[in-house]
Structures are given as C-alpha cells and as structure tokens.
C-alpha positions in Angstrom: 0.0 0.0 0.0 1.2 3.5 -0.8 0.5 7.0 0.7 -1.6 7.8 -2.5 -4.0 5.1 -1.3 -4.5 6.8 2.0 -4.9 10.2 0.3 -7.6 8.8 -2.0 -9.6 7.8 1.0 -8.7 10.7 3.3 -8.8 13.4 0.7 -6.1 16.0 -0.1 -7.4 18.9 2.1 -4.5 20.4 4.1 -5.1 23.1 6.7 -2.5 25.8 6.3 -1.4 28.9 8.1 0.8 31.8 7.1 4.1 32.3 9.0 3.2 35.8 10.1 0.0 34.7 11.9 0.0 34.6 15.7 0.3 31.3 17.4 -3.1 31.9 18.9 -4.6 31.8 15.4 -2.9 28.4 14.9 -4.4 27.1 18.1 -7.9 28.2 16.9 -7.5 26.4 13.6 -6.2 23.2 15.3 -9.2 23.2 17.6 -11.7 24.2 14.9 -10.5 21.3 12.6 -9.8 18.9 15.3 -6.3 18.2 14.0 -2.8 18.1 15.5 -0.7 20.1 13.0 -0.8 22.9 10.4 1.4 23.2 7.4 2.9 26.7 7.3 2.9 28.2 3.9 4.2 31.5 2.5 2.3 32.0 -0.7 2.7 28.7 -2.5 5.9 27.7 -0.7 5.7 25.3 2.2 8.1 26.8 4.9 7.4 24.6 7.9 4.9 22.9 10.1 3.4 23.8 13.5 2.1 21.1 15.8 0.4 20.9 19.2 3.8 19.9 20.6 5.4 23.2 19.3 2.6 25.2 20.9 2.8 23.4 24.2 6.5 24.1 24.4 5.8 27.8 23.8 3.0 27.8 26.3 5.2 26.3 28.9 7.7 29.2 28.4 5.5 32.2 27.6 1.8 31.4 27.5 0.8 35.1 27.9 2.3 35.9 24.5 0.5 33.3 22.3 -1.4 36.1 20.7 1.7 38.1 19.9 4.3 35.5 18.8 4.2 34.6 15.1 4.0 31.1 13.9 7.4 31.5 12.2 9.1 31.7 15.6 7.6 28.4 16.8 7.2 26.3 13.7 9.5 23.4 12.7 11.5 24.5 9.7 13.4 21.4 8.8 10.5 19.6 7.3 10.4 15.9 6.6 8.1 15.2 3.7 6.8 12.2 1.8 5.6 11.6 -1.7 2.4 9.8 -2.9 4.4 6.8 -4.1 6.0 6.1 -0.7 5.2 2.7 0.7 3.2 2.8 3.9 5.7 0.8 5.9 8.5 3.1 4.8 6.4 6.1 6.0 5.7 4.4 9.3 9.5 4.0 9.7 10.1 7.7 8.9 7.5 8.9 11.4 8.8 6.7 14.1 12.5 7.4 13.4 12.0 11.2 13.4 9.5 11.1 16.3 6.9 13.1 14.3 3.2 12.5 13.9 2.4 14.4 10.7 4.0 14.1 7.3 3.2 16.6 4.5 3.0 14.9 1.1 4.4 16.7 -1.9 4.4 16.0 -5.6 6.1 18.1 -8.3 7.1 20.6 -5.6 3.5 21.1 -4.6 1.7 20.2 -1.4 -0.8 17.5 -2.2 -1.8 16.2 1.2 -0.8 15.3 4.8 -0.9 12.0 6.7 -0.8 11.4 10.4 0.6 8.4 12.3 -3.0 7.6 12.9 -3.8 7.5 9.2 -0.9 5.1 8.6 -1.7 2.8 11.6 -5.4 2.6 10.4 -4.3 1.8 6.9 -1.9 -1.0 8.1 -4.6 -2.3 10.5 -7.1 -2.5 7.7 -4.7 -4.3 5.4 -3.9 -6.8 8.1 -7.6 -7.4 8.8 -8.3 -8.1 5.2 -5.3 -10.4 4.9 -6.3 -12.3 8.1 -9.9 -12.7 6.7 -8.6 -14.0 3.3 -6.2 -16.5 5.2 -9.1 -17.7 7.4 -11.3 -18.3 4.4 -8.5 -20.1 2.6 -7.8 -22.4 5.6 -11.5 -23.1 6.1 -11.9 -23.9 2.4 -8.9 -26.3 2.4 -10.0 -28.2 5.5 -13.7 -28.1 4.9 
C-alpha cells in the first residue's frame, strides 16, 4: 500500500497557516478542525509545520504571549516530507525514526496532502484485517 492510497480515502485537504499569523490563530485552527498540525505556507511555498507539541513548548515558556508571537518563531523549519508513491511501511518508519506524527506529502514541488501516524496505523490495520480474513477463508476452504 502507498501513501496515495491513504490520500484517495482521506482526501487532499490540508489546513495551512501563514508564518506571520499569531500562534493563537494556529491554536484556533487546530481546535476548529480537530487536527494536530498545520502546514505553514508563505504564498505557494511550504516553509514549515506547527504542531500541538510546538505550541505546548511555547505555552510552557511564555503562555501570555500566544497572541503576539508569530507562527514562524515556533514552527519546525526542517520539514520531513513524503511523496504519494512512498510505501506505507517506509512512511511508518520515517514517522517513528523522526519522532513526528504528521507528514506533509508533496508531488512536483506542490503540497498534495498530509498524513498522520493515525492514518498510517489505520491503513496498516485495515490491510492486516483483510489479509487475516482471506487467510481464514482459505484455511477453512482447504480443511472443509
């Protein structure tokens, strides 16, 4: 299974925020959309990602300034990205190795989606359930 398969099911909608917006605006978007990360985009260029973890670290240091500090000061700039053709097990390894929970997906230099560790785990689980069902049916057919 590939990331493109997840995106076909999940869709390609990605919530974004501009780097000059206040962190409080990022919080509002995360809560509104019930998501854990926003891609930070300046025009058409992806410049980073801001996650719940980034915001919690800031809140621990300076919660009173969430409405003043721009997203650009808190976001992760060294972005790890995937492509639609990436194998799902490879992506699971990337997420685990880098200790991240969200992976922007790019194709042709353009943002085409985002997957979370939850999306990947659900896809793997579904694949294993289907394989298990086929194997049970095969064994039952052979020994019936």
